[in-house]
C-alpha positions as a Markdown table, in Angstrom:
| # | Residue | x | y | z |
|---|---|---|---|---|
| 1 | Unk | 10.3 | 5.3 | 0.5 |
| 2 | Unk | 7.0 | 8.1 | 1.3 |
| 3 | Unk | 7.7 | 11.4 | 3.6 |
| 4 | Unk | 6.6 | 8.8 | 7.0 |
| 5 | Unk | 6.8 | 4.9 | 6.0 |
| 6 | Unk | 8.5 | 3.0 | 4.2 |
| 7 | Unk | 8.0 | -0.2 | 2.4 |
| 8 | Unk | 9.7 | -2.8 | 0.6 |
| 9 | Unk | 9.3 | -6.1 | -0.9 |
| 10 | Unk | 10.4 | -9.5 | -0.2 |
| 11 | Unk | 12.3 | -12.0 | -2.8 |
| 12 | Unk | 9.4 | -13.9 | -2.8 |
| 13 | Unk | 7.1 | -10.4 | -3.8 |
| 14 | Unk | 5.0 | -10.4 | -0.5 |
| 15 | Unk | 5.2 | -7.1 | 0.6 |
| 16 | Unk | 6.2 | -5.2 | 3.9 |
| 17 | Unk | 6.3 | -2.2 | 5.1 |
| 18 | Unk | 6.9 | -0.3 | 8.3 |
| 19 | Unk | 6.2 | 3.8 | 10.0 |
| 20 | Unk | 3.5 | 5.2 | 8.6 |
| 21 | Unk | -0.1 | 4.8 | 9.6 |
| 22 | Unk | 1.0 | 1.9 | 11.3 |
| 23 | Unk | 3.3 | 2.9 | 12.8 |
| 24 | Unk | 5.4 | -0.5 | 13.6 |
| 25 | Unk | 8.9 | 0.3 | 14.1 |
| 26 | Unk | 10.0 | -3.2 | 12.3 |
| 27 | Unk | 8.7 | -4.2 | 9.0 |
| 28 | Unk | 5.3 | -6.0 | 9.2 |
| 29 | Unk | 3.9 | -8.5 | 6.2 |
| 30 | Unk | 1.3 | -6.6 | 4.5 |
| 31 | Unk | -2.2 | -8.7 | 5.2 |
| 32 | Unk | -2.6 | -10.1 | 2.3 |
| 33 | Unk | -2.2 | -13.2 | -0.3 |
| 34 | Unk | -1.6 | -10.4 | -3.1 |
| 35 | Unk | 1.8 | -10.0 | -4.4 |
| 36 | Unk | 3.6 | -7.5 | -6.1 |
| 37 | Unk | 5.8 | -6.8 | -8.6 |
| 38 | Unk | 5.9 | -2.9 | -7.6 |
| 39 | Unk | 5.9 | -1.1 | -4.9 |
| 40 | Unk | 5.7 | 3.0 | -4.1 |
| 41 | Unk | 5.5 | 4.3 | -0.2 |
| 42 | Unk | 3.7 | 7.8 | -0.5 |
| 43 | Unk | 3.5 | 10.0 | 3.4 |
| 44 | Unk | 0.8 | 7.6 | 5.0 |
| 45 | Unk | -0.1 | 5.3 | 2.4 |
| 46 | Unk | 1.4 | 2.8 | -0.1 |
| 47 | Unk | 0.7 | 1.0 | -3.8 |
| 48 | Unk | 1.6 | -1.8 | -5.5 |
| 49 | Unk | 1.9 | -3.0 | -8.7 |
| 50 | Unk | 0.3 | -7.3 | -9.6 |
| 51 | Unk | 2.8 | -8.9 | -12.1 |
| 52 | Unk | -0.6 | -8.8 | -13.9 |
| 53 | Unk | -0.3 | -4.7 | -13.9 |
| 54 | Unk | -3.3 | -4.0 | -11.7 |
| 55 | Unk | -2.8 | -1.3 | -9.3 |
| 56 | Unk | -4.2 | -1.8 | -5.3 |
| 57 | Unk | -3.7 | 0.8 | -2.7 |
| 58 | Unk | -3.8 | 0.8 | 1.7 |
| 59 | Unk | -2.9 | 3.1 | 4.3 |
| 60 | Unk | -4.2 | 7.1 | 4.7 |
| 61 | Unk | -7.0 | 7.8 | 2.2 |
| 62 | Unk | -9.2 | 10.0 | 4.1 |
| 63 | Unk | -7.7 | 12.2 | 0.9 |
| 64 | Unk | -9.0 | 10.3 | -1.6 |
| 65 | Unk | -5.2 | 9.1 | -1.6 |
| 66 | Unk | -6.2 | 5.0 | -2.3 |
| 67 | Unk | -8.0 | 6.0 | -5.6 |
| 68 | Unk | -10.7 | 3.6 | -4.3 |
| 69 | Unk | -13.9 | 6.4 | -4.7 |
| 70 | Unk | -14.1 | 6.9 | -0.5 |
| 71 | Unk | -12.2 | 8.8 | 1.8 |
| 72 | Unk | -10.5 | 5.8 | 4.3 |
| 73 | Unk | -8.4 | 4.1 | 5.6 |
| 74 | Unk | -7.4 | 0.5 | 5.0 |
| 75 | Unk | -5.2 | -1.5 | 6.6 |
| 76 | Unk | -5.3 | -4.4 | 3.3 |
| 77 | Unk | -4.7 | -3.9 | -0.4 |
| 78 | Unk | -7.7 | -2.1 | -2.3 |
| 79 | Unk | -8.5 | -2.4 | -6.0 |
| 80 | Unk | -7.6 | 1.2 | -7.1 |
| 81 | Unk | -10.7 | 2.5 | -9.4 |
| 82 | Unk | -9.7 | 5.5 | -11.2 |
| 83 | Unk | -11.9 | 8.5 | -11.8 |
| 84 | Unk | -15.3 | 7.8 | -11.5 |
């Protein structure tokens, strides 16, 4: 759980989030076909690792939290590209 958000995986490895960036009080399915083996929620963003070890993040990214080299929010998972 993050400071203002929470995320969970379903038994089918689908990601669900609530609170935080989207503000929902009930779990909402993350709009993606990606499956996740791990999730970690930050203050207003969430990151996940797919079964093939690729990292994605979504939510508030105004300070570069999403790891894709942009300072922008994303409601859908974006691949983490690491430092440039």
